[in-house]
C-alpha positions as CSV (number, residue, x, y, z in Angstrom):
1,M,0.0,0.0,0.0
2,A,1.5,3.3,-1.1
3,T,1.1,6.2,1.3
4,S,1.2,10.0,0.8
5,T,1.6,12.8,3.2
6,L,-1.4,15.1,2.9
7,T,-2.4,18.3,4.6
8,L,-6.0,18.8,5.6
9,N,-7.9,21.7,7.1
10,V,-10.1,20.0,9.7
11,N,-12.2,22.1,12.1
12,G,-10.1,25.1,11.4
13,T,-6.8,23.4,12.2
14,T,-4.2,22.3,9.7
15,R,-3.6,18.5,10.1
16,T,-1.0,16.4,8.3
17,V,-1.7,12.8,7.7
18,T,0.2,10.0,6.0
19,V,-2.3,7.6,4.4
20,D,-3.1,5.8,1.3
21,P,-4.5,8.6,-1.0
22,N,-7.5,6.5,-1.9
23,T,-8.6,6.1,1.8
24,P,-12.1,7.5,2.3
25,L,-12.2,10.7,4.2
26,L,-14.4,9.1,6.9
27,W,-11.6,6.7,7.9
28,V,-9.0,9.4,8.0
29,L,-11.2,11.5,10.3
30,R,-12.1,8.5,12.6
31,D,-9.0,6.3,12.6
32,T,-6.1,8.7,11.8
33,L,-7.3,11.9,13.4
34,G,-9.5,10.3,16.2
35,L,-12.6,12.4,15.4
36,T,-15.1,9.6,16.0
37,G,-18.2,11.8,16.0
38,T,-18.5,11.1,12.3
39,K,-20.1,7.7,12.0
40,Y,-19.9,4.8,9.5
41,G,-23.3,3.6,8.4
42,C,-23.5,2.1,4.9
43,G,-20.4,2.9,3.0
44,I,-22.3,3.8,-0.2
45,E,-23.4,7.4,0.5
46,A,-27.0,6.4,1.2
47,C,-27.6,6.9,4.9
48,G,-25.8,10.1,5.8
49,A,-24.3,9.0,9.1
50,C,-20.9,10.1,7.7
51,T,-22.0,13.6,6.7
52,V,-19.4,16.3,7.3
53,L,-19.3,19.9,5.9
54,V,-16.8,20.4,3.1
55,D,-16.4,24.1,2.2
56,G,-19.7,24.6,4.0
57,G,-21.7,22.0,2.0
58,A,-22.9,18.7,3.4
59,E,-20.9,15.8,2.0
60,K,-20.9,12.1,2.7
61,S,-17.4,11.2,3.7
62,C,-17.6,7.4,3.4
63,D,-17.1,7.5,-0.4
64,M,-15.0,10.7,-0.7
65,S,-11.3,10.0,-1.0
66,V,-9.0,11.9,1.3
67,T,-7.3,13.5,-1.7
68,E,-10.6,15.1,-2.7
69,A,-10.6,16.9,0.7
70,V,-7.1,18.4,0.3
71,G,-7.3,22.2,0.1
72,R,-10.9,22.3,1.3
73,K,-12.3,23.3,4.7
74,I,-13.7,20.2,6.5
75,T,-16.0,20.6,9.5
76,T,-17.0,17.6,11.6
77,I,-19.5,17.5,14.5
78,E,-16.6,18.1,16.8
79,G,-15.8,21.4,15.0
80,L,-19.4,22.7,14.6
81,S,-19.3,24.0,18.2
82,P,-17.0,22.6,20.8
83,T,-19.4,23.8,23.5
84,S,-22.5,22.4,21.8
85,T,-24.0,25.9,21.4
86,H,-24.6,25.9,17.7
87,P,-28.3,26.7,17.1
88,V,-28.9,23.2,15.6
89,Q,-27.3,21.5,18.7
90,V,-29.4,23.7,21.0
91,A,-32.6,22.9,19.2
92,W,-31.7,19.1,19.2
93,I,-31.5,19.3,23.0
94,A,-34.6,21.4,23.4
95,K,-36.7,19.2,21.2
96,Q,-35.1,15.9,22.4
97,V,-34.4,14.8,18.9
98,P,-32.1,11.8,19.3
99,Q,-33.0,8.4,20.5
100,C,-30.0,6.2,19.9
101,G,-28.0,9.1,18.5
102,Y,-26.0,7.2,16.0
103,C,-27.1,9.2,12.9
104,Q,-27.4,12.5,14.7
105,S,-23.9,14.0,14.0
106,G,-24.5,13.6,10.3
107,M,-28.1,14.8,10.6
108,I,-27.0,17.9,12.6
109,L,-24.4,18.8,9.9
110,A,-26.9,18.4,7.1
111,V,-29.5,20.5,8.9
112,S,-26.9,23.2,9.6
113,E,-26.2,23.4,5.9
114,L,-29.9,23.6,5.0
115,L,-30.6,26.4,7.5
116,K,-27.6,28.3,6.2
117,S,-29.0,28.4,2.7
118,N,-32.7,28.4,3.7
119,P,-33.3,29.9,7.2
120,K,-37.1,29.3,7.1
121,P,-37.7,26.0,5.2
122,T,-41.1,24.5,4.7
123,D,-41.8,20.9,5.5
124,A,-41.5,20.0,1.8
125,Q,-38.1,21.8,1.6
126,I,-36.9,20.0,4.8
127,D,-38.0,16.6,3.4
128,S,-36.3,17.4,0.1
129,A,-33.0,18.6,1.6
130,I,-32.5,16.2,4.5
131,N,-32.1,12.7,3.1
132,N,-30.2,11.2,6.1
133,L,-31.6,8.0,7.4
134,C,-32.6,7.5,11.0
135,V,-33.4,4.0,12.1
136,C,-35.1,5.3,15.2
137,G,-37.5,7.4,13.1
138,T,-36.9,10.8,14.7
139,Y,-37.9,12.6,11.6
140,Q,-40.8,14.4,13.2
141,R,-38.6,15.8,16.0
142,V,-35.9,16.7,13.4
143,R,-38.6,18.8,11.6
144,E,-39.8,20.3,14.9
145,A,-36.2,21.3,15.8
146,I,-35.7,22.9,12.4
147,H,-38.9,24.9,12.8
148,F,-37.9,25.8,16.4
149,I,-34.7,27.3,15.0
150,A,-36.5,29.0,12.1
151,G,-39.0,30.6,14.5
152,N,-41.9,28.9,12.7
């Protein structure tokens, strides 16, 4: 296995990693950098548990090679707000969104991107934009939390 030394901007910090350049960003975040808030779900970009922000946009990191992330700004759940005071995190707590919580870091990042581009989304816009899967079925509470933030 050939390795390369790559420089990443993760949560506002420059990080250097030596990995196979084809390694998915998810595994570099979790295994190399120890940022385990980003979860593995399906490995085929279908569930969204691995969602991170890349240059402010929600991206599924399980099928994105680490080389695709070089030169881009990566934000994981750990970097969204170290004190859990981001509006989405506050609403998640207020509306008691999570059950098991496994999918929630990806869901929170996807919702933060939605609200950045559309601060007052309708139910149809929420349903269209948030395609993360939640086995516990907390979708109604996710919607309530989004409306809570939007002031709807």
